C-alpha distance (Angstrom), angle and dihedral (degrees) to the residues before:
residue distance angle dihedral
M1 . . .
K2 3.76 . .
K3 3.78 119.0 .
I4 3.78 117.2 -123.8
F5 3.78 115.6 -140.8
A6 3.76 129.5 -161.3
V7 3.78 105.4 -144.3
L8 3.76 115.2 -166.1
F9 3.81 120.9 -157.5
L10 3.77 105.1 177.3
F11 3.78 96.9 173.7
T12 3.78 138.0 22.9
L13 3.80 114.1 -75.9
Q14 3.79 105.1 -105.6
A15 3.79 105.5 175.7
Q16 3.76 141.6 12.0
A17 3.79 90.3 -117.5
R18 3.79 92.5 60.2
P19 3.81 110.3 146.2
E20 3.80 117.1 -108.6
I21 3.79 123.7 -157.1
S22 3.80 113.2 -159.7
I23 3.78 131.2 -176.8
P24 3.83 117.5 -155.8
G25 3.78 119.5 -126.9
S26 3.80 89.2 -115.1
V27 3.82 126.4 31.2
E28 3.78 136.9 176.7
I29 3.81 117.8 -145.0
S30 3.79 137.2 -171.1
Q31 3.79 124.4 -97.9
R32 3.78 101.1 -97.1
P33 3.81 134.5 105.9
L34 3.80 103.8 -119.9
L35 3.81 114.8 77.2
R36 3.81 117.3 -169.2
L37 3.77 133.3 -176.9
G38 3.81 89.3 -111.4
D39 3.82 90.2 59.3
I40 3.81 94.8 62.8
A41 3.82 108.0 23.9
T42 3.78 135.5 87.8
V43 3.80 121.6 -149.9
T44 3.80 134.6 -150.2
N45 3.82 124.6 -170.2
G46 3.78 88.9 8.2
N47 3.78 133.8 136.0
E48 3.78 136.1 -145.6
E49 3.80 92.4 -94.5
L50 3.80 90.1 58.6
L51 3.81 91.5 49.5
S52 3.79 89.9 52.1
L53 3.80 91.7 49.5
M54 3.81 91.4 49.3
D55 3.79 89.3 60.0
T56 3.81 89.5 59.2
V57 3.82 91.5 59.7
V58 3.81 105.2 90.2
I59 3.81 113.5 -158.8
R60 3.82 96.4 179.5
E61 3.80 129.0 8.9
D62 3.80 87.8 -157.4
A63 3.79 113.0 27.8
R64 3.81 90.9 -178.8
E65 3.80 86.8 86.8
L66 3.80 85.4 73.7
L67 3.79 90.4 68.7
L68 3.80 86.5 83.7
S69 3.81 104.9 34.8
Q70 3.83 95.6 31.0
H71 3.80 92.1 -162.1
L72 3.79 144.2 74.2
D73 3.80 123.1 -141.6
S74 3.80 118.3 -132.2
K75 3.82 88.2 -127.8
E76 3.81 91.1 63.8
I77 3.82 93.1 47.2
L78 3.81 93.9 45.4
E79 3.79 91.1 51.0
K80 3.81 90.3 55.8
V81 3.79 91.0 45.7
R82 3.82 94.1 49.7
T83 3.79 90.7 50.8
A84 3.80 91.4 50.0
M85 3.81 92.5 47.8
K86 3.79 89.4 50.9
D87 3.80 96.6 46.2
Q88 3.82 102.1 37.2
E89 3.79 114.2 66.6
N90 3.84 93.8 -170.0
L91 3.79 91.6 54.0
K92 3.79 89.9 48.9
K93 3.83 90.6 52.7
L94 3.80 92.1 52.1
N95 3.83 86.3 54.0
P96 3.83 99.7 -161.7
S97 3.79 122.9 -172.6
F98 3.79 118.8 -133.0
K99 3.78 130.5 -139.9
I100 3.78 111.4 -168.3
P101 3.84 129.3 166.8
S102 3.80 117.5 -125.9
K103 3.81 87.2 -113.9
V104 3.80 127.6 20.6
K105 3.78 114.9 -156.3
V106 3.80 108.9 -141.0
S107 3.80 126.0 -163.4
F108 3.78 130.4 176.3
A109 3.80 119.2 -125.9
S110 3.79 118.7 -111.3
T111 3.82 87.7 -123.7
P112 3.83 127.6 54.2
I113 3.81 91.1 -105.9
S114 3.79 119.1 48.3
R115 3.78 112.2 -134.5
E116 3.81 90.1 -157.2
E117 3.80 91.1 54.1
V118 3.81 91.8 49.4
Q119 3.81 90.7 48.1
R120 3.81 91.0 52.4
K121 3.79 91.8 50.4
I122 3.80 94.2 46.7
V123 3.82 92.2 50.0
N124 3.82 90.5 47.3
T125 3.81 90.1 51.7
L126 3.81 94.6 46.9
Q127 3.80 94.6 46.0
A128 3.80 89.8 50.4
R129 3.82 84.6 62.2
C130 3.83 95.6 42.4
N131 3.81 115.3 18.2
E132 3.81 93.7 179.4
C133 3.82 93.7 54.0
E134 3.80 126.4 91.5
Y135 3.79 119.3 -142.1
K136 3.78 135.6 -162.6
V137 3.81 114.3 -167.4
T138 3.79 124.9 -164.7
I139 3.81 119.5 -169.3
Q140 3.80 112.9 -149.2
S141 3.80 101.8 179.0
T142 3.80 140.3 -0.7
P143 3.83 126.9 -163.8
I144 3.80 127.2 -127.0
P145 3.81 107.2 -112.9
A146 3.79 118.4 -141.1
Q147 3.82 91.4 -142.5
K148 3.80 134.1 46.5
Q149 3.79 89.5 -130.3
W150 3.79 112.2 71.4
E151 3.79 135.4 143.0
L152 3.80 135.5 -151.0
D153 3.80 119.0 -128.7
F154 3.83 110.6 -144.5
T155 3.81 97.0 171.7
Q156 3.81 94.1 99.3
L157 3.81 98.0 33.9
S158 3.80 110.9 139.7
A159 3.81 117.8 -127.4
K160 3.81 96.2 -130.7
G161 3.79 144.7 0.3
G162 3.78 124.8 28.8
F163 3.79 118.2 -6.7
L164 3.79 143.6 -176.4
L165 3.81 111.6 -150.5
P166 3.83 114.6 -159.3
L167 3.79 117.9 -127.9
R168 3.81 116.5 -162.6
D169 3.79 106.5 -147.1
G170 3.81 118.6 -147.0
D171 3.80 129.0 -50.6
Q172 3.81 92.2 -38.3
R173 3.79 89.3 60.7
Q174 3.78 91.5 -138.5
L175 3.81 109.3 -178.8
K176 3.79 120.4 -120.7
W177 3.80 127.2 165.0
I178 3.78 140.8 -124.7
S179 3.81 113.7 -158.5
G180 3.76 130.3 -158.6
T181 3.78 147.3 116.9
I182 3.79 133.5 -91.8
R183 3.78 122.7 -152.0
V184 3.79 117.0 -167.4
S185 3.80 131.0 -166.0
Q186 3.78 125.4 -166.1
L187 3.79 137.6 176.4
T188 3.80 104.9 -88.2
P189 3.83 131.7 176.3
V190 3.82 111.7 -105.9
T191 3.79 123.0 -169.4
T192 3.81 119.4 -109.7
R193 3.81 93.6 -166.5
L194 3.78 140.9 18.9
I195 3.81 108.8 -76.6
L196 3.79 114.3 -162.0
Q197 3.79 125.1 -141.6
G198 3.79 111.3 -83.5
E199 3.80 92.9 17.7
R200 3.79 118.6 131.0
V201 3.82 113.6 -112.2
Q202 3.81 117.2 -135.2
S203 3.80 129.8 -168.6
Q204 3.83 91.7 -108.3
D205 3.82 89.3 59.4
V206 3.81 93.1 68.4
R207 3.78 142.7 42.4
M208 3.79 128.1 -157.4
V209 3.81 113.9 -110.2
M210 3.79 130.6 175.6
T211 3.82 101.0 -110.3
D212 3.80 133.5 -178.1
V213 3.81 104.0 -109.8
T214 3.81 96.9 171.2
Y215 3.77 94.6 118.2
A216 3.79 99.5 23.1
K217 3.80 112.7 132.3
D218 3.80 92.2 -147.9
G219 3.77 132.5 48.6
A220 3.80 121.8 -103.1
L221 3.81 116.2 -90.1
R222 3.79 132.2 -140.0
I223 3.81 126.3 -134.9
E224 3.79 90.8 -105.2
D225 3.81 90.1 53.5
I226 3.81 93.0 61.6
Q227 3.80 102.2 35.2
G228 3.81 109.1 123.7
Q229 3.81 96.3 -4.7
L230 3.80 122.3 131.9
A231 3.79 125.3 -111.3
A232 3.81 110.2 -112.9
R233 3.81 89.2 -158.3
S234 3.80 137.4 3.8
L235 3.81 110.3 -71.0
P236 3.82 117.6 -150.8
V237 3.80 123.6 -137.3
G238 3.81 113.4 -85.1
G239 3.80 95.9 15.9
P240 3.81 123.8 128.4
I241 3.80 118.2 -111.7
W242 3.81 117.5 -129.9
T243 3.78 131.1 -172.7
S244 3.80 91.8 -100.2
D245 3.84 90.1 56.1
L246 3.81 90.7 67.0
K247 3.75 135.6 59.8
R248 3.76 127.4 -159.2
E249 3.77 118.1 -118.1
P250 3.81 113.2 -132.3
A251 3.80 113.8 -107.0
A252 3.82 87.7 -143.3
K253 3.81 125.9 30.0
R254 3.80 128.9 -159.4
G255 3.82 109.3 -95.7
Q256 3.81 93.1 18.0
I257 3.80 121.7 128.6
V258 3.82 107.4 -117.2
K259 3.79 133.3 -178.7
A260 3.80 109.5 -111.1
L261 3.82 116.5 -156.9
L262 3.79 124.5 -156.1
G263 3.82 127.4 -179.0
D264 3.79 135.8 29.7
E265 3.80 139.9 -80.0
D266 3.82 92.3 -71.5
F267 3.81 97.2 48.3
E268 3.76 125.7 12.6
I269 3.79 132.8 163.2
S270 3.75 129.6 -169.1
V271 3.77 132.5 -154.5
N272 3.77 133.8 178.5
M273 3.80 113.2 -109.7
V274 3.81 136.9 166.9
A275 3.80 120.4 -106.0
E276 3.79 112.1 -124.5
D277 3.84 93.7 -169.0
N278 3.77 141.2 31.8
G279 3.80 113.1 -107.5
F280 3.80 143.6 171.7
V281 3.80 124.2 -142.5
G282 3.81 107.3 -65.6
D283 3.81 95.4 24.6
M284 3.80 122.8 123.6
I285 3.81 111.3 -127.4
K286 3.79 137.9 169.4
V287 3.81 121.4 -111.0
K288 3.82 129.1 -171.2
N289 3.77 130.5 -142.8
T290 3.82 103.9 -133.7
E291 3.82 92.7 -153.1
T292 3.80 99.6 49.8
Q293 3.83 96.8 22.2
K294 3.82 86.6 -134.3
V295 3.81 114.7 150.8
L296 3.83 119.3 -143.0
S297 3.79 135.5 176.2
G298 3.78 126.7 -122.1
V299 3.83 144.6 161.0
V300 3.80 120.3 -108.2
I301 3.82 104.6 -123.0
E302 3.81 99.1 172.1
K303 3.78 139.6 -13.2
G304 3.83 108.3 -48.5
V305 3.82 94.2 -4.1
V306 3.83 126.5 106.8
K307 3.82 127.2 -175.3
L308 3.80 108.4 -144.2
Q309 3.79 117.4 -131.9
């Protein structure tokens, strides 16, 4: 049986990165009265402001009524969403689209805190920080709150690996903790051939593959980050390339003839000089005039070019 979705486009699509708020056909929620949009929805291309605004959209003041019906109609959800879009200027500016099934099956978790609900919220928070990343969240333990009203604090949530997520329990704001692990995958350059140490890496030598970077020591690179750089070690076929696998080639090398520029935009002269130091773009190096033997200082502005000071 095909699912029927009510898709709400309240405003004209303005950009490809428009946020989308989706509600699964079946959701598990925690055992507490207040049910908000942020408790049941997943978000793509969102940001932390949108997540905060979603928590202001109350779907049910008393979710315990769902113990009998066990479902929400899209009409009820859309009515709440339309009201929020009308009343909240910031939500209107973010201009999200909504994808909502005609009926949403709702079940309460067997424990006070739904692990599925917490997982949804953690993934939403992490993807608001990195839209191009993929996350897999595992919840290891949840506390038993003393009050029905509790809030999760995502401000210190780690981006990967093991985590402890603070839960503020009731009016007293007593801290309790949810523990778990976060695995993250990101597009990473992977070699398509054996690259020997000292060899220059070109874009055709790699392809971008979604790779688990949870325990990677270095950050993921882009194609433009590796183009023309030298391999610091031999790189086997099919292996990911990390920052430490590459070494920058100096833009000016000691003993090399470089173009030295003197002047400004209105009047500039250039003369060939010899680099006295190695230097990367932005480094200050010394250069020598071979005719006068005079040594001057300049900033490397591009490969083989120095701006005299």
